[in-house]
N, C-alpha and C positions, 0 to 999 in steps of 0.2 A: 543080523544088525549091522548099521553103519557107525563107525567111531563116534561119529557127532551126536547119533541118536543115544548109543552108549554112556557117552559124557553126560548127557541130559537126563538119562533114567539114573545115572549114578548120583549127579546132583540132587536129584528129586529125592531118592533114597535117601541121602546124607543129612538132607534138611529135614525128611520126616522123622529121622531117628533122631536128630536133633531136640527137637519138640518134645519127645515123648516124655523125656523127664519131665518136664515143666506143667505137666498134667498131673502128677503125681503131688507137685507142690502147691496146689492150689490153697488158699490158707480158709479155715473155716471161720466163719463169720458168727458172732455172738452179737445177740440182740439186745439192746438195754434200754429201758423205758421208765422214767420214775419222776414223781412230783416232789417238790420240796415246799413244805408249807413255810408262809413267811414266819411264823411263832418259831421255827426252828434255825431263823437265820438275824445275824445282826453287821450291821458296819461298824467294826470295830474301830477303824480310821478313817479319816477323810481330810482332804485337803484341797479346798477350792481358791482358785487365783482368777481374778477378774481380767481379761484379756485387755480390755479397753477400748477394741475397735468399735464395737456396736454395744449398746444396752443388754445384759444378760447373756454375754459370752463368756464363759468360765471354763477353764482347765480344772480339772477335778483327780487326784488320786486317792485311790481308795483301796480299803481290805474289808472284805464279807467273809465272816467265818459262819459255817452251816454245820449242824450237827444231825446227822442221821442216826436217831436212836435205836429203830427196831432193825431187823435183817432183811428187810424188804429189798435194798439197793445193794446188790452183790456185781461184783465182776468174777467170772468163774463163779467160784464157791465161798468168796472171800466176801463178806460183808464189808460197807463202805460205812465209816464212822465220822470222819469230819471232810470238810470241804473248806479248803482257802482260796478265794480268787482275790487277786492282787492286781489292779488295773488302772488305767487312764480312762479318761473320758474328754471329750472336747465338743461343749455343748452351747447352743445358743438357746436360752430359755427350755433348758432340758431337752433338746432335738439335737440329734447328732450322732457321732460314733463314739463307741467305747472298744478297748482292747486291753487286752492284758494275759494273765497266765492263770492256771488254776492247778492246784496240788490236790489231790485225793490222797486223803490218810484212810487204809484199810485195818481191819480189826487186827491183821498180824502186821500190823504197822510197815507192811509194804508202802510205797506211793507210785502214783500215778500221775507223770507230768502231763499239762495239756497247755495249750493256746486258745484264747477265744478273740473273737473277732464280731461286732454286731452295731446295731443301730439302737436308738433309743428315741420314743416320740412321745409327745406329751400334748394334752389338749383339756382347756379347761371346762368343766362342767357348767351347766345353768345353773348351780349353787355356788360357783365361783371356786370349789374344790378341784384340786388336779389330777388327772388320770397319767398316769406314767407308764408307759408300756416298752417292752424291749424281746429283740430277739437277735438272734446270731448263730454263730457255729463255734463249736469246740473241737480242735483237733488234738489228738491224744497223740503225744510225741516220744513218750519212752516211760519207764517206771524203774523200780528197785525190784531184788527177788524175782519172784515167778513172774513179775509182769515188766520185765525188762526190756523184753521185746514188742510190747504192745504198740499198737496202731489204731485209729480209729477216727470216725466222723460222726459228731453228736450236734442234732439242732436242739437249741431251746428257745422258750418264748415265756415270757411272764411279765411281772408287774413290780414296779417300785413305791413303796410307800414313804415318801419323805418326812411325814409326822411321825410314824411308828420307827423309822429309822430302820427298816427291813423290807425286804424282797421276797419274792417266792416265783417259782418256776415250773415249767415241765421240759423235760430233756428225754430226748430218744435218739435211736441212732443204731450205729453197730461198729464192734472192734474185731481186732483180729491181733494174730502175732506173726511177727517175721522173725527168721532165723538169724 
């Protein structure tokens, strides 16, 4: 073997050896899927401010509190009990962007922190009632206790009922843990 080929072979072997430890660190993904009924949530605080540039343009700060009474929603083996969504919206006639933060409170008092980013769309039905839907992504950013290194991406879609001051949604995605 020539010195050049030996050097190339040595570099390839070293590169392959460097990649081997990463194969063992592939993170286990956990699937999460649940529906939150509108009667389990309530907007506990809302502040709307008219922007004033066009009719119906409002900025809104809000807090939504949801209760998960049964054990059907679990992160690992720990049931989810409360969900607090604190966000901002920038809407023209209930159409536009919303973003903010979610805190999931688990039965063992651990917390999972997340960021949300989505859009809301409104349509007027033939009878004059409004149909308001939303969708977006929840990015899990960390937590406390056994959920300290949690990361993940969840997709959500749902509806908002301004008369009842409640919303319901379906969430699904996956999460994992970083060292």
